[in-house]
C-alpha positions as CSV (number, residue, x, y, z in Angstrom):
1,M,5.7,-0.8,-13.3
2,I,7.0,0.9,-16.5
3,E,4.7,3.9,-15.9
4,T,5.8,4.3,-12.3
5,Q,9.5,3.8,-13.2
6,N,9.3,6.5,-15.8
7,A,7.6,8.9,-13.3
8,V,10.4,8.2,-10.8
9,D,13.2,8.6,-13.4
10,N,11.7,12.0,-14.4
11,R,10.7,13.1,-10.9
12,Q,7.2,13.5,-12.2
13,S,4.1,13.4,-10.1
14,K,1.6,10.9,-11.4
15,S,-1.8,9.3,-10.5
16,L,-2.5,5.7,-11.5
17,Y,-5.5,3.4,-10.8
18,F,-5.7,-0.4,-10.3
19,D,-7.8,-3.2,-9.0
20,I,-6.3,-5.3,-6.3
21,Q,-7.0,-8.7,-4.7
22,N,-6.0,-10.8,-1.8
23,T,-3.2,-12.6,-3.7
24,D,-1.5,-9.3,-4.4
25,R,1.2,-9.1,-1.7
26,S,3.8,-6.5,-0.8
27,V,2.2,-4.0,-3.2
28,G,4.4,-0.9,-3.4
29,A,7.6,-2.6,-2.2
30,A,9.3,-2.6,-5.6
31,L,8.4,1.0,-6.3
32,S,9.7,2.1,-2.9
33,G,12.9,0.1,-3.3
34,Y,13.5,1.7,-6.7
35,I,13.0,5.2,-5.3
36,A,15.3,4.5,-2.3
37,K,18.0,3.1,-4.5
38,K,17.9,6.0,-6.9
39,Y,17.3,9.0,-4.6
40,G,17.2,7.8,-1.0
41,D,14.1,6.8,1.0
42,Q,12.8,10.5,1.1
43,G,14.1,11.5,-2.3
44,L,10.8,11.8,-4.1
45,A,8.8,13.4,-1.3
46,A,8.4,16.6,-3.3
47,N,7.0,14.8,-6.4
48,P,4.7,12.2,-5.0
49,I,3.3,9.3,-7.1
50,S,-0.3,8.4,-6.2
51,L,-1.4,4.8,-6.6
52,N,-5.2,4.2,-6.1
53,F,-6.6,0.7,-5.6
54,N,-10.0,-0.9,-5.3
55,G,-10.5,-4.3,-3.7
56,T,-8.8,-6.3,-1.0
57,A,-5.0,-6.1,-0.5
58,G,-2.9,-9.1,0.5
59,Q,-0.2,-9.2,3.1
60,S,2.2,-6.2,3.6
61,F,0.4,-3.5,1.6
62,G,2.7,-0.5,1.5
63,V,5.6,-2.3,3.1
64,W,8.7,-0.1,3.4
65,N,6.8,2.8,1.9
66,A,9.2,5.5,0.7
67,G,8.7,9.2,0.8
68,G,6.8,10.2,-2.3
69,V,4.6,7.1,-2.5
70,E,1.0,7.8,-1.7
71,L,-1.2,4.6,-1.7
72,T,-5.0,4.9,-1.4
73,L,-7.0,1.7,-1.0
74,T,-10.8,1.6,-1.2
75,G,-11.6,-1.7,0.4
76,D,-9.6,-3.5,3.1
77,A,-6.2,-5.0,3.7
78,N,-4.6,-8.0,5.4
79,D,-1.8,-8.0,8.0
80,Y,1.4,-5.9,8.0
81,V,0.1,-2.8,6.3
82,G,2.9,-0.2,6.4
83,K,5.4,-2.6,7.8
84,G,8.7,-0.7,8.0
85,M,7.3,2.3,6.2
86,A,9.8,5.2,6.0
87,G,7.6,8.0,4.5
88,G,4.8,8.8,2.2
89,R,1.2,8.1,3.0
90,I,-1.2,5.2,3.1
91,V,-5.0,5.8,3.1
92,I,-7.5,2.9,3.5
93,R,-11.2,3.5,3.5
94,P,-14.4,1.5,2.9
95,P,-16.4,1.8,-0.3
96,Q,-18.9,4.7,-0.4
97,G,-22.3,3.6,0.7
98,S,-21.1,0.9,3.0
99,A,-23.8,0.0,5.5
100,F,-21.6,-0.7,8.5
101,K,-20.1,1.8,10.9
102,S,-16.4,2.2,10.2
103,H,-15.3,2.3,13.8
104,E,-17.1,-1.0,14.5
105,A,-15.6,-2.9,11.6
106,T,-12.0,-4.1,11.0
107,I,-10.4,-2.7,7.9
108,I,-6.7,-3.7,8.3
109,G,-5.2,-6.8,9.9
110,N,-2.6,-7.5,12.6
111,T,0.8,-6.1,13.2
112,C,0.3,-3.0,10.9
113,L,3.0,-0.3,11.1
114,Y,5.5,-2.8,12.5
115,G,8.9,-1.2,12.7
116,A,7.8,2.0,10.8
117,T,10.2,4.9,10.9
118,G,8.1,7.6,9.2
119,G,5.2,8.5,7.0
120,K,1.4,8.6,7.7
121,L,-1.3,5.9,7.8
122,F,-5.0,6.7,7.9
123,A,-7.5,3.9,8.1
124,A,-11.3,4.4,8.4
125,G,-11.9,1.4,10.5
126,R,-10.4,-0.8,13.2
127,A,-6.9,-2.4,13.1
128,G,-6.0,-5.8,14.4
129,E,-3.7,-6.8,17.2
130,R,-0.1,-5.5,17.8
131,F,-0.7,-2.2,16.0
132,A,2.4,0.1,15.7
133,V,4.7,-2.3,17.4
134,R,8.2,-0.9,17.4
135,N,7.0,2.2,15.6
136,S,9.7,4.9,15.8
137,G,8.4,7.7,13.7
138,A,5.1,7.1,11.8
139,I,1.9,9.1,12.4
140,S,-1.4,7.3,12.2
141,V,-5.1,7.6,12.7
142,V,-7.3,4.5,13.0
143,E,-10.7,3.9,14.6
144,G,-9.9,1.1,17.0
145,I,-7.3,-1.6,17.6
146,G,-6.9,-5.0,19.2
147,D,-4.5,-6.1,22.0
148,N,-0.9,-5.2,22.5
149,G,-1.0,-1.8,20.7
150,C,2.1,0.4,20.5
151,E,4.2,-2.4,22.1
152,Y,7.9,-1.3,22.3
153,M,7.1,2.0,20.5
154,T,9.9,4.5,20.5
155,G,8.6,7.4,18.5
156,G,5.8,8.8,16.4
157,V,2.1,9.6,17.1
158,I,-0.8,7.2,17.1
159,C,-4.4,8.4,17.3
160,I,-7.2,5.9,18.0
161,L,-10.8,7.0,17.5
162,G,-12.3,4.0,19.4
163,K,-11.6,1.2,21.7
164,T,-8.3,-0.5,22.3
165,G,-7.5,-4.0,23.4
166,V,-5.6,-4.9,26.5
167,N,-1.9,-4.4,27.3
168,F,-1.6,-1.1,25.4
169,G,1.8,0.5,25.6
170,A,3.8,-2.5,26.9
171,G,7.5,-1.6,26.7
172,M,6.7,1.8,25.1
173,T,9.6,4.3,25.6
174,G,8.9,7.1,23.1
175,G,6.3,8.8,21.1
176,F,2.7,9.1,22.4
177,A,-0.9,8.2,21.6
178,Y,-4.3,9.9,21.6
179,I,-7.1,7.5,22.5
180,L,-10.8,8.1,22.6
181,D,-12.0,6.8,26.0
182,E,-15.8,7.0,25.9
183,D,-16.3,4.3,28.4
184,R,-13.7,5.7,30.8
185,E,-12.0,2.3,31.1
186,L,-8.7,2.9,29.3
187,N,-6.8,2.7,32.6
188,R,-7.8,-1.0,32.6
189,R,-6.3,-1.6,29.2
190,I,-2.9,0.0,29.3
191,N,0.2,-1.6,30.6
192,S,0.9,0.8,33.5
193,E,4.5,-0.3,34.0
194,L,6.0,2.3,31.7
195,V,3.1,4.5,30.5
196,E,0.7,7.0,32.0
197,I,-2.6,8.6,31.0
198,L,-3.3,12.3,30.8
199,P,-6.5,14.1,29.8
200,V,-6.0,15.8,26.4
201,A,-8.4,18.6,27.4
202,D,-5.9,19.8,30.0
203,Y,-3.3,20.5,27.3
204,P,-4.7,23.0,24.7
205,I,-1.8,22.5,22.2
206,H,-2.3,18.8,22.2
207,E,-6.1,19.2,21.8
208,E,-5.5,21.5,18.8
209,H,-3.0,19.0,17.3
210,L,-5.4,16.1,17.9
211,R,-8.3,17.9,16.2
212,G,-6.0,18.6,13.2
213,L,-5.2,15.0,12.8
214,I,-8.8,14.0,12.9
215,M,-9.7,16.6,10.3
216,E,-6.9,15.2,8.0
217,H,-8.3,11.7,8.6
218,A,-11.8,12.8,7.7
219,Q,-10.7,14.6,4.6
220,L,-8.7,11.6,3.3
221,T,-10.9,8.7,4.3
222,H,-14.4,10.4,4.3
223,S,-15.0,8.8,7.7
224,A,-18.5,9.5,9.0
225,W,-17.2,8.7,12.5
226,A,-14.5,11.3,12.3
227,E,-17.0,13.8,11.0
228,E,-19.3,13.0,14.0
229,I,-16.5,13.6,16.4
230,L,-15.6,16.9,14.8
231,A,-19.2,18.0,14.8
232,D,-19.5,17.5,18.6
233,W,-16.0,18.3,19.4
234,Q,-16.4,19.7,22.9
235,R,-18.0,16.5,24.1
236,F,-15.6,14.2,22.4
237,A,-12.5,16.2,23.4
238,D,-13.3,15.6,27.0
239,C,-13.1,11.8,26.3
240,F,-9.7,11.8,24.7
241,K,-6.6,10.7,26.7
242,L,-3.0,11.1,26.0
243,V,-0.9,8.1,26.7
244,K,2.9,8.6,27.0
245,P,5.9,7.0,28.6
246,K,6.4,7.9,32.2
247,S,10.0,8.7,31.4
248,S,9.0,11.3,28.8
249,D,8.7,15.0,29.8
250,L,5.5,16.5,28.4
251,K,7.5,19.5,27.0
252,T,9.9,17.2,25.2
253,L,6.9,15.6,23.4
254,L,5.9,19.0,22.2
255,G,9.3,20.6,21.7
256,H,11.3,20.8,18.5
257,R,14.1,18.7,19.9
258,S,12.6,15.4,19.0
259,R,12.1,14.2,15.4
260,S,8.4,13.4,15.8
261,A,7.6,16.8,17.3
262,A,9.4,18.5,14.5
263,E,7.3,16.7,12.0
264,L,4.2,17.8,13.8
265,D,5.4,21.4,13.6
266,L,4.4,22.0,17.3
267,R,5.9,24.9,19.1
268,I,6.0,25.8,22.8
269,E,7.5,28.7,24.7
270,A,10.8,27.9,26.5
């Protein structure tokens, strides 16, 4: 903690390396709290501190993550990854040489990104149930999720490179999601009361943005699945769907008027 505290006090970028185990809970919380108290929750975004971990993280890895905190975990994590995160970045990836296919294996637990307001989460594997519930601004790429994804979501962007569980988008009123729908059964898994499905290939600016997110995911996580998607982009692009609230106008999603769109740096003609 002394090393990170000195880096924060001096607004100095720093990279540190640690082992982590299941009993290590709420890793990053004290650091984010110290940054927020001293500079505000985005006050260190220009001088990030990079913390790199190997092993299995306990509950609430990256909870309340502040701008300027970049956590990279080689291994896996339990529930509540990125709970309430406000900024910064969390990257979770399996060890190099893992025999399993990342998009077929769970790498983070349930209720990740609960109540997040900002920041980015990239996970080279599947997430558990209730992913991104009450998310209002975070951007994330994962490779599959369980049931009740994006429940009560009000903002942000979620990209899912694999299957979703049932009841996706229940109570979702803002933000949007890209979902890979290879089996063409996504319409059976969404909660159609408030959300609708559009083909990404019909909207070139969204397709370009989606591809950029997957490229960032591949670069940070070294995901072989993401690389496979990018290598055969035209085939996979036709399988992606955009899920958005019925109440949201498509241009509003892309325009600079909303916070999430401004973060994505998307532009459209008036």
